[in-house]
C-alpha positions as CSV (number, residue, x, y, z in Angstrom):
1,M,-11.5,69.0,-80.3
2,A,-11.3,67.3,-76.9
3,T,-8.0,66.4,-75.6
4,S,-7.5,63.2,-73.6
5,Q,-5.7,63.5,-70.3
6,A,-3.2,60.9,-69.3
7,P,-4.0,58.8,-66.2
8,P,-2.5,60.1,-63.0
9,A,0.8,58.6,-62.2
10,P,0.8,56.2,-59.2
11,R,1.9,57.8,-56.0
12,V,5.2,56.7,-54.6
13,G,5.2,55.9,-51.0
14,K,2.8,54.4,-48.5
15,E,-0.8,55.6,-48.4
16,P,-2.2,56.3,-45.0
17,R,-4.0,53.3,-43.6
18,T,-7.6,54.1,-42.9
19,G,-8.4,50.8,-41.1
20,S,-6.6,48.2,-39.0
21,D,-5.3,45.0,-40.5
22,P,-6.0,42.2,-38.1
23,A,-3.2,40.1,-39.7
24,R,-0.6,42.8,-38.9
25,T,-1.9,44.2,-35.7
26,P,0.1,42.7,-32.8
27,R,-2.0,40.8,-30.3
28,K,-2.0,41.9,-26.7
29,R,-1.3,39.1,-24.2
30,R,-4.1,38.4,-21.9
31,P,-3.1,39.2,-18.4
32,R,-2.6,36.1,-16.3
33,S,-5.2,35.5,-13.6
34,H,-4.4,35.0,-10.0
35,S,-5.1,31.3,-10.2
36,E,-2.8,30.9,-13.2
37,K,0.0,32.7,-11.5
38,L,-0.6,30.5,-8.4
39,A,-0.5,27.3,-10.5
40,G,2.7,28.4,-12.2
41,R,4.4,29.1,-8.8
42,S,3.1,25.7,-7.6
43,R,4.7,23.9,-10.5
44,L,8.0,25.6,-9.8
45,L,7.7,24.8,-6.1
46,F,7.1,21.1,-6.7
47,M,9.6,20.8,-9.6
48,P,12.6,19.8,-7.3
49,S,10.4,17.0,-5.7
50,V,9.3,15.8,-9.1
51,L,12.9,15.6,-10.4
52,A,14.0,13.9,-7.2
53,S,11.2,11.3,-7.5
54,L,12.1,10.7,-11.1
55,F,15.7,10.0,-10.2
56,F,15.5,8.3,-6.8
57,V,12.3,6.3,-7.4
58,Y,11.5,5.6,-11.1
59,L,15.1,5.5,-12.3
60,F,16.0,3.1,-9.6
61,I,12.9,1.0,-10.3
62,G,14.0,0.8,-13.9
63,A,17.5,-0.2,-12.8
64,T,16.1,-2.9,-10.5
65,I,14.0,-4.3,-13.4
66,Y,17.0,-4.4,-15.6
67,I,19.2,-6.2,-13.0
68,S,16.4,-8.7,-12.4
69,L,16.6,-9.6,-16.1
70,S,20.4,-9.7,-16.2
71,N,23.1,-12.2,-15.4
72,W,24.6,-10.2,-12.5
73,R,25.4,-12.5,-9.6
74,L,27.3,-11.3,-6.6
75,G,30.8,-12.7,-6.2
76,T,31.5,-12.7,-10.0
77,S,32.3,-9.9,-12.3
78,R,29.5,-7.5,-13.0
79,D,27.6,-9.0,-15.9
80,L,24.7,-6.8,-17.0
81,S,23.9,-8.8,-20.1
82,I,20.3,-10.0,-20.4
83,R,19.9,-13.5,-19.2
84,E,18.6,-16.1,-21.7
85,P,15.8,-17.1,-21.9
86,F,14.3,-13.7,-21.2
87,G,12.9,-13.5,-17.6
88,A,14.6,-16.8,-16.6
89,T,15.3,-15.4,-13.1
90,Y,11.5,-15.0,-12.4
91,G,10.9,-18.5,-13.6
92,E,13.7,-19.7,-11.3
93,I,12.3,-18.0,-8.1
94,F,8.7,-19.1,-8.7
95,T,9.8,-22.7,-8.9
96,E,11.7,-22.5,-5.6
97,Q,10.1,-24.0,-2.5
98,R,11.2,-21.0,-0.4
99,F,9.7,-18.4,-2.7
100,Q,6.5,-20.4,-3.0
101,A,6.3,-20.5,0.8
102,D,6.9,-16.7,0.8
103,M,4.0,-16.0,-1.6
104,R,1.7,-18.2,0.5
105,N,2.8,-16.7,3.8
106,I,2.5,-13.1,2.6
107,T,-1.0,-13.8,1.1
108,I,-2.3,-15.5,4.2
109,F,-0.7,-12.9,6.5
110,T,-2.1,-10.0,4.5
111,V,-5.7,-11.3,4.5
112,L,-5.8,-12.3,8.2
113,F,-4.0,-9.1,9.2
114,L,-6.4,-6.8,7.3
115,V,-9.5,-8.6,8.6
116,V,-8.3,-8.4,12.3
117,A,-6.9,-4.9,12.1
118,V,-9.7,-3.3,10.1
119,L,-12.5,-4.9,12.1
120,G,-10.7,-4.2,15.3
121,G,-10.2,-0.6,14.3
122,L,-13.9,-0.3,13.4
123,V,-15.2,-1.7,16.7
124,A,-12.7,0.4,18.6
125,A,-13.8,3.6,16.7
126,L,-17.5,2.9,17.3
127,L,-16.9,2.4,21.0
128,V,-14.6,5.4,21.5
129,H,-16.9,7.6,19.4
130,H,-19.9,7.0,21.7
131,V,-17.9,7.3,24.9
132,A,-19.2,10.4,26.8
133,V,-16.4,10.7,29.3
134,G,-12.7,10.0,28.8
135,A,-12.8,9.5,25.0
136,G,-9.4,11.2,24.7
137,V,-7.9,8.7,27.1
138,F,-9.2,5.7,25.2
139,R,-8.0,7.2,21.9
140,L,-4.5,7.5,23.5
141,I,-4.6,3.9,24.8
142,F,-5.4,2.5,21.4
143,M,-2.9,4.7,19.6
144,L,0.0,4.0,21.9
145,P,1.1,0.7,20.2
146,Y,1.3,2.5,16.9
147,A,4.1,4.7,18.3
148,L,6.3,1.6,18.9
149,S,8.6,0.1,16.4
150,F,8.0,-3.4,14.9
151,I,11.2,-4.6,16.6
152,V,9.9,-3.8,20.1
153,T,6.5,-5.3,19.2
154,G,8.2,-8.4,17.9
155,V,10.3,-8.9,21.0
156,V,7.3,-8.6,23.3
157,W,5.0,-10.9,21.3
158,R,7.8,-13.4,20.8
159,W,8.0,-13.8,24.6
160,I,4.2,-14.0,24.9
161,F,4.1,-16.9,22.3
162,N,7.2,-18.6,23.5
163,P,6.4,-22.4,23.4
164,G,7.8,-22.9,26.9
165,S,6.2,-19.9,28.6
166,G,3.8,-17.1,27.9
167,V,0.4,-18.0,26.6
168,N,1.2,-21.8,26.7
169,V,1.4,-21.7,30.5
170,L,-2.2,-20.3,30.5
171,L,-3.4,-23.0,28.0
172,E,-1.8,-25.8,30.0
173,G,-3.5,-24.4,33.2
174,L,-6.8,-24.6,31.4
175,G,-6.2,-28.2,30.6
176,V,-5.0,-28.0,27.0
177,E,-2.6,-30.8,26.2
178,N,0.2,-30.3,23.7
179,P,-0.4,-26.6,23.0
180,P,0.9,-25.3,19.7
181,G,4.6,-24.5,19.2
182,W,3.5,-21.1,17.7
183,T,6.4,-19.6,15.8
184,T,8.3,-22.9,15.8
185,D,5.2,-24.9,14.6
186,T,5.5,-26.4,11.1
187,R,1.9,-27.4,10.7
188,V,-0.4,-25.9,8.0
189,L,-4.0,-25.6,9.0
190,G,-6.6,-26.5,6.3
191,A,-4.1,-27.7,3.7
192,L,-5.8,-27.8,0.3
193,N,-3.3,-30.0,-1.5
194,D,-0.8,-32.8,-1.1
195,T,2.8,-32.0,-2.2
196,T,3.7,-35.6,-3.0
197,G,3.8,-36.3,-6.7
198,T,3.7,-32.7,-7.8
199,E,6.5,-31.2,-9.9
200,F,5.8,-27.4,-9.7
201,L,3.9,-26.8,-6.4
202,K,6.2,-27.8,-3.5
203,I,4.3,-26.3,-0.5
204,E,1.0,-26.9,1.2
205,L,-1.6,-24.3,0.6
206,G,-3.2,-23.4,3.9
207,I,-2.7,-21.3,7.1
208,P,0.7,-21.9,8.8
209,V,0.2,-22.0,12.6
210,A,3.5,-20.1,13.0
211,L,1.9,-17.0,11.2
212,I,-0.9,-16.6,13.7
213,P,1.3,-14.9,16.4
214,I,2.7,-12.6,13.8
215,V,-0.8,-11.6,12.6
216,I,-1.8,-10.9,16.2
217,G,1.3,-8.8,16.9
218,A,0.9,-6.8,13.7
219,A,-2.9,-6.3,14.3
220,W,-2.3,-5.2,17.9
221,Q,0.1,-2.5,16.8
222,L,-1.9,-1.1,13.8
223,T,-5.5,-1.4,15.1
224,G,-5.2,2.0,16.6
225,F,-4.2,3.4,13.2
226,A,-7.3,2.0,11.6
227,M,-9.4,3.3,14.5
228,A,-8.1,6.9,13.9
229,I,-9.2,6.6,10.2
230,F,-12.7,5.4,11.2
231,L,-13.0,8.1,13.9
232,A,-12.4,10.7,11.2
233,G,-15.1,9.1,9.1
234,L,-17.6,8.9,12.0
235,A,-17.1,12.6,12.7
236,A,-18.0,13.4,9.1
237,I,-21.4,11.7,9.3
238,P,-24.2,14.3,9.6
239,A,-25.9,14.0,13.0
240,E,-29.3,14.7,11.3
241,Y,-29.1,11.3,9.5
242,L,-28.9,9.4,12.8
243,E,-31.5,11.6,14.5
244,A,-34.0,11.1,11.7
245,A,-33.4,7.4,11.7
246,Q,-33.9,7.2,15.4
247,I,-37.1,9.2,15.2
248,D,-38.4,6.8,12.5
249,G,-37.9,4.0,15.0
250,A,-34.6,2.5,13.6
251,G,-32.7,0.5,16.1
252,L,-29.0,0.5,16.8
253,W,-28.3,-2.3,14.4
254,Q,-30.4,-0.7,11.6
255,R,-28.7,2.6,12.0
256,L,-25.3,0.9,11.9
257,R,-26.2,-1.2,8.9
258,H,-28.0,1.3,6.7
259,I,-26.3,4.6,7.7
260,I,-23.0,4.3,9.6
261,L,-21.4,1.5,7.6
262,P,-22.3,2.9,4.1
263,Q,-21.0,6.3,5.2
264,L,-17.8,4.7,6.3
265,A,-17.1,3.0,3.0
266,P,-14.4,5.6,1.9
267,S,-12.7,5.3,5.3
268,T,-12.7,1.5,5.0
269,V,-11.1,1.6,1.5
270,T,-8.5,4.1,2.8
271,A,-7.7,1.9,5.8
272,V,-7.4,-1.3,3.7
273,V,-5.1,0.3,1.1
274,L,-2.8,1.9,3.7
275,L,-2.6,-1.3,5.8
276,L,-2.2,-3.4,2.7
277,H,1.1,-1.9,1.7
278,V,2.3,-2.3,5.3
279,A,1.4,-6.0,5.2
280,L,3.0,-6.7,1.8
281,K,6.4,-5.2,2.8
282,I,6.4,-6.7,6.4
283,F,10.0,-7.5,7.4
284,D,11.2,-6.3,10.9
285,L,8.3,-7.8,12.9
286,V,8.8,-11.2,11.3
287,M,12.6,-11.0,11.9
288,A,12.1,-10.1,15.5
289,M,9.6,-12.8,16.2
290,S,10.7,-15.8,14.2
291,G,12.8,-15.1,11.2
292,S,12.3,-17.5,8.3
293,G,11.1,-20.2,10.7
294,P,11.5,-24.0,10.3
295,G,10.7,-25.0,6.7
296,F,10.2,-21.3,5.8
297,V,6.8,-21.3,7.5
298,T,7.2,-17.6,8.5
299,D,9.4,-16.5,5.6
300,V,8.2,-13.5,3.7
301,P,9.5,-11.8,0.5
302,G,11.2,-9.0,2.5
303,I,13.4,-11.6,4.2
304,Y,14.0,-13.3,0.9
305,V,15.3,-10.1,-0.7
306,Y,17.4,-9.3,2.4
307,D,19.1,-12.8,2.3
308,Y,19.8,-12.8,-1.4
309,L,21.3,-9.3,-1.5
310,T,24.5,-10.9,-0.3
311,S,24.5,-13.7,-2.9
312,R,22.3,-13.1,-5.9
313,Y,21.5,-9.6,-7.1
314,D,19.3,-10.8,-9.9
315,K,17.1,-12.9,-7.6
316,A,16.8,-10.2,-5.0
317,S,15.8,-7.7,-7.7
318,A,13.3,-10.1,-9.2
319,A,11.6,-10.6,-5.8
320,S,11.6,-6.9,-5.2
321,I,9.8,-6.3,-8.5
322,V,7.2,-9.0,-7.6
323,M,6.5,-7.2,-4.3
324,L,6.2,-3.9,-6.2
325,V,3.7,-5.5,-8.7
326,M,1.6,-6.9,-5.8
327,T,1.4,-3.5,-4.2
328,L,0.5,-1.7,-7.5
329,I,-2.3,-4.2,-8.2
330,F,-4.2,-2.6,-5.3
331,V,-2.7,0.9,-5.1
332,I,-3.3,1.9,-8.7
333,P,-7.1,1.3,-8.7
334,Y,-7.3,3.2,-5.4
335,L,-5.4,6.2,-6.9
336,M,-7.6,6.1,-10.0
337,R,-10.7,6.1,-7.9
338,S,-9.5,9.0,-5.8
339,Y,-8.6,11.0,-9.0
340,R,-12.0,10.5,-10.5
341,R,-13.7,11.4,-7.3
342,D,-11.7,14.6,-7.0
343,K,-12.3,15.5,-10.6
344,E,-16.1,15.0,-10.3
345,A,-16.1,17.1,-7.1
């Protein structure tokens, strides 16, 4: 008779593991590469600068925007309540004759200044680049004005364009009757509109004669800066391109048009953007040469902000934000273009 055996009792305790359980096996951290360590150190190195920028730049910009929307006026108790209707301060300044003149003046000044300074810098760079002897001397001569302050430049050019002396003496000697009053002249060249009978637009749209001396003074000082940018671009053009074009029979104008100028496009964009922000925030040169001028013919937003800092914080802040927006309209596309180009490279 066969006897049945009872099944073995289960063993108490852990059985030895024959394999590894990936769910329980601790992962080993991958050692950081040298580039990752360098990137981490770079972040730590730049962290103080980032925090300082957040506080002293972006926080203050936000505060300026808020003040421009508030009821805070100097001479009264601090009133940070939002002005009704919303954005009324901006509507107020844009209907003022002075601020309209400021917007016209800064637009005309910026366009004329960029044309003269960039073209002058390009011509100077082409001449200096092809000078065989004494190129360093010519570079120094063109760059010297850039070392001066706008106050010094303004004093010198104010004397040159003084209505009773300076360039007018030369013009009268050449037979010109009634030469311009320059910084004291209230005429607007090529006026596109008539201000009579208009409710909103209170200024003539054109080129104020008084702005011409200021454009000349600013371009004289910063043409050397544009020249330095173009010289760097010319040095980066491969000599083989020009030699091949010359062998193929291309003349000087053809080489300039089809090789040099296209290769200088990045330098041109850089020069325009850098000089643009100088033009939009121009202040000290105008103050030294003419100030606001008669009828605000030479007034600019920088002077507007300076004047209202002692009477209306809200209007000064609103004008500052308008200047910031005008700058960002051009700077942001330039930064985005540079970022995409660096990413593709």
